[in-house]
DSSP file (Angstrom, degrees, kcal/mol; ACC not computed):
  #  RESIDUE AA STRUCTURE BP1 BP2  ACC     N-H-->O    O-->H-N    N-H-->O    O-->H-N    TCO  KAPPA ALPHA  PHI   PSI    X-CA   Y-CA   Z-CA
    1    1 A Q     >>       0   0    0      0, 0.0     5,-1.1     0, 0.0     4,-1.0   0.000 360.0 360.0 360.0 106.6  -14.2   88.8  111.3
    2    2 A H  T  45 +     0   0    0      1,-0.2     3,-0.4     2,-0.2     5,-0.0   0.936 360.0  51.0 -66.3 -49.2  -11.9   86.7  109.2
    3    3 A K  T  45S+     0   0    0      1,-0.2    -1,-0.2     2,-0.1     0, 0.0   0.864 122.3  29.1 -59.3 -47.0  -11.0   89.3  106.6
    4    4 A T  T  45S-     0   0    0      2,-0.2    -1,-0.2    85,-0.1    -2,-0.2   0.400 101.0-128.3 -93.3  -2.5  -10.0   92.1  108.9
    5    5 A K  T  <5 +     0   0    0     -4,-1.0     2,-0.3    -3,-0.4    -3,-0.2   0.833  65.8 126.7  57.0  37.5   -8.9   89.8  111.7
    6    6 A T      < -     0   0    0     -5,-1.1     2,-0.3    83,-0.1    -1,-0.2  -0.922  62.8-115.5-123.0 147.6  -11.0   91.6  114.3
    7    7 A D        -     0   0    0     -2,-0.3     2,-0.5    -3,-0.1    82,-0.1  -0.641  24.9-163.0 -78.3 135.8  -13.6   90.2  116.7
    8    8 A V        -     0   0    0     -2,-0.3     2,-0.6    80,-0.1    79,-0.1  -0.976   3.2-168.0-124.2 116.3  -17.1   91.3  116.1
    9    9 A L        -     0   0    0     -2,-0.5    -2,-0.0    77,-0.1    77,-0.0  -0.925   3.3-173.0-106.8 121.0  -19.5   90.8  119.1
   10   10 A I        -     0   0    0     -2,-0.6     2,-2.1    77,-0.0     3,-0.1  -0.956  22.8-138.0-116.2 118.3  -23.0   91.3  118.2
   11   11 A P    >   -     0   0    0      0, 0.0     3,-2.4     0, 0.0     4,-0.2  -0.470  25.9-179.5 -74.2  85.4  -25.5   91.3  121.2
   12   12 A I  G >  S+     0   0    0     -2,-2.1     3,-1.5     1,-0.3     9,-0.5   0.703  70.4  75.2 -65.1 -15.8  -28.2   89.2  119.4
   13   13 A Y  G 3  S+     0   0    0      1,-0.3    -1,-0.3     7,-0.1     5,-0.1   0.648  92.8  56.1 -69.0 -12.1  -30.5   89.3  122.4
   14   14 A L  G <  S+     0   0    0     -3,-2.4     2,-0.3     3,-0.1     3,-0.3   0.478  93.9  89.1 -94.2  -4.9  -31.2   92.9  121.3
   15   15 A L  S X  S-     0   0    0     -3,-1.5     3,-1.4    -4,-0.2     6,-0.3  -0.766  96.5  -9.5-101.8 138.9  -32.3   91.9  117.8
   16   16 A F  G >  S-     0   0    0     -2,-0.3     3,-2.0     1,-0.3    -1,-0.2   0.824 122.1 -57.9  48.8  49.4  -35.8   90.9  116.6
   17   17 A N  G 3  S-     0   0    0     -3,-0.3    -1,-0.3     1,-0.3    -3,-0.1   0.802  98.1 -61.4  49.7  38.3  -37.4   90.7  120.0
   18   18 A R  G <> S+     0   0    0     -3,-1.4     4,-1.6    -6,-0.2    -1,-0.3   0.543 101.0 129.6  72.4  10.6  -35.0   88.1  121.2
   19   19 A K  H <> S+     0   0    0     -3,-2.0     4,-1.9    -4,-0.3     5,-0.1   0.930  71.4  48.3 -58.5 -48.4  -36.0   85.6  118.6
   20   20 A P  H  > S+     0   0    0      0, 0.0     4,-3.1     0, 0.0     5,-0.3   0.887 108.4  57.6 -63.4 -33.5  -32.3   84.8  117.4
   21   21 A E  H  > S+     0   0    0     -9,-0.5     4,-2.5    -6,-0.3    -2,-0.2   0.935 105.6  49.3 -58.3 -45.9  -31.3   84.4  121.1
   22   22 A Q  H  X S+     0   0    0     -4,-1.6     4,-1.2     2,-0.2    -1,-0.2   0.889 113.5  46.2 -64.2 -41.0  -34.0   81.7  121.5
   23   23 A I  H  X S+     0   0    0     -4,-1.9     4,-0.9     2,-0.2     3,-0.4   0.937 111.4  50.3 -68.8 -44.8  -32.8   79.9  118.4
   24   24 A V  H >X S+     0   0    0     -4,-3.1     4,-2.4     1,-0.2     3,-1.3   0.945 106.8  55.6 -57.9 -48.8  -29.1   80.0  119.3
   25   25 A K  H 3< S+     0   0    0     -4,-2.5    -1,-0.2     1,-0.3    -2,-0.2   0.832 100.6  60.3 -54.2 -32.7  -29.8   78.7  122.7
   26   26 A K  H 3< S+     0   0    0     -4,-1.2    -1,-0.3    -3,-0.4    -2,-0.2   0.850 115.7  31.4 -60.2 -35.0  -31.5   75.7  121.1
   27   27 A Y  H << S+     0   0    0     -3,-1.3     2,-0.4    -4,-0.9    -2,-0.2   0.707  96.4  88.6-101.7 -22.4  -28.2   74.7  119.4
   28   28 A L     <  -     0   0    0     -4,-2.4     3,-0.1     1,-0.2     7,-0.1  -0.625  51.4-170.9 -82.6 134.1  -25.4   75.8  121.6
   29   29 A K        +     0   0    0     -2,-0.4     2,-0.3     1,-0.2    -1,-0.2   0.820  63.4  23.1 -96.5 -33.4  -24.5   73.1  124.1
   30   30 A K  S >  S-     0   0    0      0, 0.0     3,-1.6     0, 0.0    -1,-0.2  -0.946  87.7 -88.4-136.6 160.9  -22.0   74.9  126.4
   31   31 A E  T 3  S+     0   0    0     -2,-0.3     3,-0.1     1,-0.2    -2,-0.0  -0.354 110.5  20.4 -64.6 137.5  -21.2   78.5  127.5
   32   32 A G  T 3  S+     0   0    0      1,-0.3    -1,-0.2    -2,-0.1     2,-0.1   0.339  85.7 146.4  87.8  -6.1  -18.7   80.3  125.4
   33   33 A Q    <   -     0   0    0     -3,-1.6    -1,-0.3     1,-0.1     2,-0.2  -0.379  52.9-115.1 -65.6 139.8  -19.2   78.0  122.4
   34   34 A E        -     0   0    0      1,-0.1    -1,-0.1    -3,-0.1    -3,-0.0  -0.536  16.6-145.3 -69.8 138.0  -18.8   79.7  119.0
   35   35 A L  S    S+     0   0    0     -2,-0.2    -1,-0.1     1,-0.1    -2,-0.0   0.930  92.4  13.9 -71.4 -47.8  -22.0   79.7  117.0
   36   36 A F  S >  S-     0   0    0      1,-0.2     3,-0.5     3,-0.0    -1,-0.1   0.616  83.1-170.7-109.9 -19.0  -20.6   79.3  113.5
   37   37 A G  T 3   -     0   0    0      1,-0.2     2,-0.3     2,-0.0    -1,-0.2  -0.384  64.7 -24.4  63.9-136.0  -17.0   78.3  114.2
   38   38 A N  T 3  S+     0   0    0     -2,-0.1     2,-0.3     2,-0.0    -1,-0.2  -0.453  78.8 162.8-111.6  57.9  -14.9   78.2  111.0
   39   39 A L    <   -     0   0    0     -3,-0.5     2,-0.1    -2,-0.3    -3,-0.0  -0.600  35.9-125.5 -72.1 131.2  -17.4   77.8  108.3
   40   40 A S     >  -     0   0    0     -2,-0.3     4,-2.4     1,-0.1     5,-0.2  -0.442  15.0-120.9 -75.6 152.3  -16.2   78.8  104.8
   41   41 A N  H  > S+     0   0    0      1,-0.2     4,-2.7     2,-0.2    22,-0.2   0.905 115.4  55.0 -54.7 -44.3  -18.0   81.3  102.8
   42   42 A Q  H  > S+     0   0    0      1,-0.2     4,-1.8     2,-0.2    -1,-0.2   0.905 108.0  48.2 -59.8 -43.3  -18.4   78.6  100.1
   43   43 A Y  H  > S+     0   0    0      2,-0.2     4,-2.0     1,-0.2    -1,-0.2   0.927 112.3  47.8 -62.3 -45.5  -20.0   76.2  102.6
   44   44 A V  H  X S+     0   0    0     -4,-2.4     4,-2.7     1,-0.2    -2,-0.2   0.932 112.2  50.0 -61.9 -46.0  -22.4   78.9  103.9
   45   45 A N  H  X S+     0   0    0     -4,-2.7     4,-2.2     1,-0.2    -1,-0.2   0.858 109.7  51.4 -61.5 -37.3  -23.4   79.9  100.3
   46   46 A R  H  X S+     0   0    0     -4,-1.8     4,-1.6     2,-0.2    -1,-0.2   0.881 111.2  48.1 -71.0 -39.3  -24.0   76.2   99.4
   47   47 A C  H  X S+     0   0    0     -4,-2.0     4,-2.5     2,-0.2    -2,-0.2   0.915 110.2  51.1 -62.8 -45.7  -26.3   75.9  102.4
   48   48 A L  H  X S+     0   0    0     -4,-2.7     4,-3.0     1,-0.2    13,-0.2   0.891 105.9  56.2 -56.9 -42.9  -28.2   79.1  101.5
   49   49 A K  H  X S+     0   0    0     -4,-2.2     4,-1.9     2,-0.2    -1,-0.2   0.904 109.3  46.2 -58.2 -41.5  -28.7   77.8   98.0
   50   50 A Q  H  X S+     0   0    0     -4,-1.6     4,-2.7     2,-0.2     5,-0.2   0.927 112.0  50.3 -64.9 -45.5  -30.4   74.7   99.5
   51   51 A L  H  X S+     0   0    0     -4,-2.5     4,-2.1     1,-0.2    -2,-0.2   0.904 109.9  50.8 -63.8 -40.1  -32.5   76.7  101.9
   52   52 A A  H  <>S+     0   0    0     -4,-3.0     5,-2.9     1,-0.2     4,-0.5   0.925 111.8  48.2 -59.5 -43.0  -33.6   79.0   98.9
   53   53 A F  H ><5S+     0   0    0     -4,-1.9     3,-1.1     1,-0.2    -2,-0.2   0.924 110.2  49.7 -67.2 -40.1  -34.6   75.9   96.9
   54   54 A L  H 3<5S+     0   0    0     -4,-2.7    -1,-0.2     1,-0.3    -2,-0.2   0.827 112.7  49.7 -66.9 -30.8  -36.5   74.4   99.9
   55   55 A A  T 3<5S-     0   0    0     -4,-2.1    -1,-0.3    -5,-0.2    -2,-0.2   0.483 116.4-115.6 -88.9   0.5  -38.4   77.7  100.3
   56   56 A G  T < 5 +     0   0    0     -3,-1.1     2,-0.3    -4,-0.5    -3,-0.2   0.747  60.9 155.3  79.8  21.1  -39.2   77.9   96.6
   57   57 A L      < -     0   0    0     -5,-2.9    -1,-0.2    -6,-0.2    -2,-0.1  -0.603  37.6-156.8 -84.6 142.7  -37.1   81.0   96.1
   58   58 A K        +     0   0    0     -2,-0.3     2,-0.2     2,-0.1    -1,-0.1   0.511  64.8  97.4 -96.7  -7.1  -35.8   81.6   92.6
   59   59 A R  S    S-     0   0    0     -7,-0.1     2,-1.2     1,-0.1    -2,-0.1  -0.544  77.5-124.7 -83.6 147.9  -32.9   83.9   93.8
   60   60 A N        -     0   0    0     -2,-0.2     2,-0.1    -8,-0.1   -11,-0.1  -0.758  35.9-152.7 -87.9  90.2  -29.4   82.6   94.3
   61   61 A L        -     0   0    0     -2,-1.2     2,-0.3   -13,-0.2   -12,-0.1  -0.433  16.9-179.4 -75.1 142.3  -28.8   83.7   97.9
   62   62 A T     >  -     0   0    0     -2,-0.1     4,-1.8   -14,-0.1     5,-0.1  -0.909  40.2-114.4-133.5 163.2  -25.3   84.4   99.2
   63   63 A F  H  > S+     0   0    0     -2,-0.3     4,-2.1   -22,-0.2     5,-0.1   0.892 117.8  53.9 -60.5 -40.3  -23.9   85.4  102.5
   64   64 A H  H  > S+     0   0    0      2,-0.2     4,-3.0     1,-0.2    -1,-0.2   0.904 104.3  55.6 -61.2 -42.5  -22.8   88.8  101.0
   65   65 A M  H  > S+     0   0    0      1,-0.2     4,-2.7     2,-0.2    -1,-0.2   0.906 108.0  49.1 -57.1 -44.4  -26.4   89.3   99.9
   66   66 A G  H  X S+     0   0    0     -4,-1.8     4,-2.9     2,-0.2    -2,-0.2   0.895 110.9  49.2 -61.9 -44.5  -27.5   88.8  103.5
   67   67 A R  H  X S+     0   0    0     -4,-2.1     4,-3.0     2,-0.2     5,-0.2   0.932 112.9  48.1 -57.2 -49.5  -24.8   91.2  104.9
   68   68 A H  H  X S+     0   0    0     -4,-3.0     4,-2.5     1,-0.2    -2,-0.2   0.921 112.8  46.9 -62.9 -45.7  -25.9   93.8  102.3
   69   69 A S  H  X S+     0   0    0     -4,-2.7     4,-2.7     2,-0.2     5,-0.2   0.940 113.9  49.6 -58.6 -49.8  -29.7   93.4  103.1
   70   70 A C  H  X S+     0   0    0     -4,-2.9     4,-2.6     1,-0.2     5,-0.2   0.955 112.8  45.6 -57.1 -49.6  -29.0   93.6  106.9
   71   71 A A  H  X S+     0   0    0     -4,-3.0     4,-2.6     1,-0.2     5,-0.2   0.920 112.4  49.9 -63.1 -41.1  -26.9   96.7  106.6
   72   72 A T  H  X S+     0   0    0     -4,-2.5     4,-2.9    -5,-0.2    -1,-0.2   0.935 112.7  48.0 -56.1 -48.0  -29.4   98.4  104.3
   73   73 A L  H  X S+     0   0    0     -4,-2.7     4,-1.8     2,-0.2    -2,-0.2   0.899 110.5  50.7 -62.5 -40.5  -32.3   97.6  106.7
   74   74 A L  H  <>S+     0   0    0     -4,-2.6     5,-2.1    -5,-0.2    -1,-0.2   0.908 112.6  46.1 -66.8 -42.3  -30.4   98.8  109.7
   75   75 A L  H ><5S+     0   0    0     -4,-2.6     3,-1.6    -5,-0.2    -2,-0.2   0.913 110.9  53.9 -65.9 -40.6  -29.5  102.1  108.0
   76   76 A D  H 3<5S+     0   0    0     -4,-2.9    -2,-0.2     1,-0.3    -1,-0.2   0.865 105.8  53.8 -57.0 -36.3  -33.1  102.4  106.8
   77   77 A M  T 3<5S-     0   0    0     -4,-1.8    -1,-0.3    -5,-0.2    -2,-0.2   0.436 127.9 -98.7 -80.5  -0.9  -34.2  102.0  110.5
   78   78 A G  T < 5 +     0   0    0     -3,-1.6    -3,-0.2     1,-0.3    -2,-0.1   0.424  69.4 147.4 102.0  -2.4  -32.0  104.9  111.5
   79   79 A L      < -     0   0    0     -5,-2.1    -1,-0.3     1,-0.1    -2,-0.0  -0.428  51.8-107.4 -69.4 150.7  -28.9  103.4  112.9
   80   80 A S     >  -     0   0    0      1,-0.1     4,-2.3    -2,-0.1     5,-0.2  -0.251  18.8-117.5 -68.6 155.4  -25.8  105.4  112.3
   81   81 A Y  H  > S+     0   0    0      1,-0.2     4,-2.2     2,-0.2     5,-0.1   0.842 117.0  58.1 -63.1 -29.9  -23.1  104.4  109.7
   82   82 A E  H  > S+     0   0    0      2,-0.2     4,-1.5     1,-0.2    -1,-0.2   0.910 106.9  46.1 -65.4 -40.6  -20.7  104.1  112.7
   83   83 A V  H >> S+     0   0    0      2,-0.2     4,-2.3     1,-0.2     3,-0.7   0.972 114.0  47.6 -62.7 -53.0  -23.0  101.5  114.4
   84   84 A V  H 3X S+     0   0    0     -4,-2.3     4,-2.4     1,-0.3     6,-0.2   0.843 108.0  58.5 -59.4 -32.8  -23.4   99.4  111.2
   85   85 A Q  H 3X>S+     0   0    0     -4,-2.2     5,-1.8    -5,-0.2     4,-1.0   0.878 107.5  45.5 -63.2 -37.1  -19.7   99.7  110.6
   86   86 A Q  H <<5S+     0   0    0     -4,-1.5     3,-0.5    -3,-0.7    -2,-0.2   0.937 112.2  50.5 -70.1 -47.0  -19.0   98.0  113.9
   87   87 A I  H  <5S+     0   0    0     -4,-2.3    -2,-0.2     1,-0.3    -1,-0.2   0.890 116.0  42.2 -58.5 -43.3  -21.7   95.3  113.3
   88   88 A L  H  <5S-     0   0    0     -4,-2.4    -1,-0.3    -5,-0.2    -2,-0.2   0.635 109.4-125.2 -80.7 -16.2  -20.2   94.5  109.9
   89   89 A G  T  <5 +     0   0    0     -4,-1.0     2,-0.2    -3,-0.5    -3,-0.2   0.715  49.4 163.0  79.7  22.6  -16.6   94.7  111.2
   90   90 A H      < -     0   0    0     -5,-1.8    -1,-0.2    -6,-0.2     3,-0.1  -0.530  32.0-160.3 -71.3 137.8  -15.5   97.3  108.7
   91   91 A T  S    S+     0   0    0     -2,-0.2     2,-0.5     1,-0.2    -1,-0.1   0.701  80.4  53.3 -88.5 -23.6  -12.3   99.2  109.5
   92   92 A N  S >> S-     0   0    0      1,-0.1     4,-1.0    -7,-0.1     3,-0.9  -0.954  71.9-146.4-118.0 130.2  -13.1  102.0  107.1
   93   93 A I  H 3> S+     0   0    0     -2,-0.5     4,-1.9     1,-0.3     3,-0.3   0.815  97.8  65.8 -63.1 -29.9  -16.3  103.9  107.2
   94   94 A R  H 3> S+     0   0    0      1,-0.2     4,-1.0     2,-0.2    -1,-0.3   0.858  96.7  57.0 -63.6 -33.6  -16.3  104.3  103.4
   95   95 A T  H <4 S+     0   0    0     -3,-0.9     4,-0.4     1,-0.2     3,-0.3   0.892 108.2  46.3 -60.2 -37.7  -16.7  100.5  103.1
   96   96 A T  H >< S+     0   0    0     -4,-1.0     3,-1.5    -3,-0.3     4,-0.4   0.859 103.7  63.0 -73.1 -34.5  -19.9  100.7  105.2
   97   97 A Q  H >< S+     0   0    0     -4,-1.9     3,-1.3     1,-0.3    -1,-0.2   0.805  89.4  69.3 -63.9 -25.1  -21.2  103.8  103.2
   98   98 A I  T 3< S+     0   0    0     -4,-1.0    -1,-0.3    -3,-0.3    -2,-0.2   0.845  97.2  53.0 -62.1 -30.9  -21.3  101.5  100.1
   99   99 A Y  T <  S+     0   0    0     -3,-1.5     2,-1.3    -4,-0.4    -1,-0.3   0.662  89.9  85.4 -76.2 -12.5  -24.2   99.6  101.7
  100  100 A G    <   +     0   0    0     -3,-1.3     2,-0.3    -4,-0.4    -1,-0.2  -0.547  57.7 178.5 -98.4  72.2  -26.2  102.7  102.3
  101  101 A K        -     0   0    0     -2,-1.3     2,-0.6     1,-0.1    -3,-0.0  -0.530  32.3-123.8 -74.2 132.0  -28.1  103.4   99.2
  102  102 A V        -     0   0    0     -2,-0.3     2,-0.3     4,-0.1    -1,-0.1  -0.651  32.8-160.5 -78.7 123.3  -30.3  106.5   99.6
  103  103 A R     >  -     0   0    0     -2,-0.6     4,-2.2     1,-0.1     3,-0.2  -0.720  29.2-114.3-107.3 159.3  -33.8  105.4   98.8
  104  104 A K  H  > S+     0   0    0     -2,-0.3     4,-2.3     1,-0.3     5,-0.2   0.873 117.7  51.2 -58.0 -39.4  -36.8  107.6   97.9
  105  105 A E  H  > S+     0   0    0      1,-0.2     4,-2.5     2,-0.2    -1,-0.3   0.884 106.6  54.1 -69.0 -34.8  -38.6  106.7  101.2
  106  106 A A  H  > S+     0   0    0     -3,-0.2     4,-2.5     1,-0.2    -1,-0.2   0.928 110.8  47.0 -64.2 -41.0  -35.5  107.6  103.3
  107  107 A V  H  X S+     0   0    0     -4,-2.2     4,-2.3     1,-0.2    -2,-0.2   0.914 112.0  49.1 -63.5 -41.6  -35.5  111.0  101.6
  108  108 A K  H  X S+     0   0    0     -4,-2.3     4,-2.1     1,-0.2    -1,-0.2   0.902 112.4  48.1 -67.0 -39.0  -39.2  111.5  102.2
  109  109 A K  H  X S+     0   0    0     -4,-2.5     4,-1.4     2,-0.2    -2,-0.2   0.923 112.3  49.2 -66.6 -42.4  -38.8  110.5  105.9
  110  110 A A  H  X S+     0   0    0     -4,-2.5     4,-0.5     1,-0.2    -2,-0.2   0.899 111.8  48.1 -64.8 -40.5  -35.9  112.8  106.4
  111  111 A L  H >< S+     0   0    0     -4,-2.3     3,-1.0     1,-0.2    -1,-0.2   0.879 106.6  55.9 -68.3 -37.0  -37.7  115.8  104.7
  112  112 A K  H 3< S+     0   0    0     -4,-2.1    -1,-0.2     1,-0.2    -2,-0.2   0.843 104.9  56.0 -63.4 -32.5  -40.9  115.2  106.8
  113  113 A A  H 3< S+     0   0    0     -4,-1.4    -1,-0.2    -5,-0.1     2,-0.2   0.661  83.2 104.4 -71.8 -18.1  -38.7  115.5  109.9
  114  114 A V  S << S-     0   0    0     -3,-1.0     2,-1.1    -4,-0.5    -3,-0.0  -0.457  70.3-136.8 -74.6 135.1  -37.3  118.9  109.0
  115  115 A Q    >   +     0   0    0     -2,-0.2     3,-0.7     1,-0.2    -1,-0.1  -0.778  26.5 176.6 -93.6  95.6  -38.9  121.8  111.0
  116  116 A W  T 3   +     0   0    0     -2,-1.1    -1,-0.2     1,-0.2    -2,-0.0   0.659  67.1  70.2 -77.0 -15.6  -39.4  124.4  108.2
  117  117 A D  T 3         0   0    0      1,-0.2    -1,-0.2     0, 0.0    -2,-0.0   0.142 360.0 360.0 -90.9  18.5  -41.1  126.9  110.5
  118  118 A R    <         0   0    0     -3,-0.7    -1,-0.2     0, 0.0    -2,-0.1   0.459 360.0 360.0 -74.2 360.0  -38.0  128.0  112.6
């Protein structure tokens, strides 16, 4: 994590039924090699713009948009703010809480789980 100068280790083999692991193994040549190295935010955003164009998307994709979407999905799937904080490399939990918009479906799911007959 460049901004906070902390290492963020994400066990990608646990994500999405190991599909990211299969993709990464295809491109990494040696053990311990960094996946993305020192790519700038500007370079990654330029690549995302090209990918969006090739995919026929009308949105201007950014790395930040991807982080936000990932964090929101993980929170929606029930991961705690503390876990998402670690994945994103945030030093302050309040920064992570910005990503957690409460959605109507999340409220419905939470209310259905309440045991009202206690």
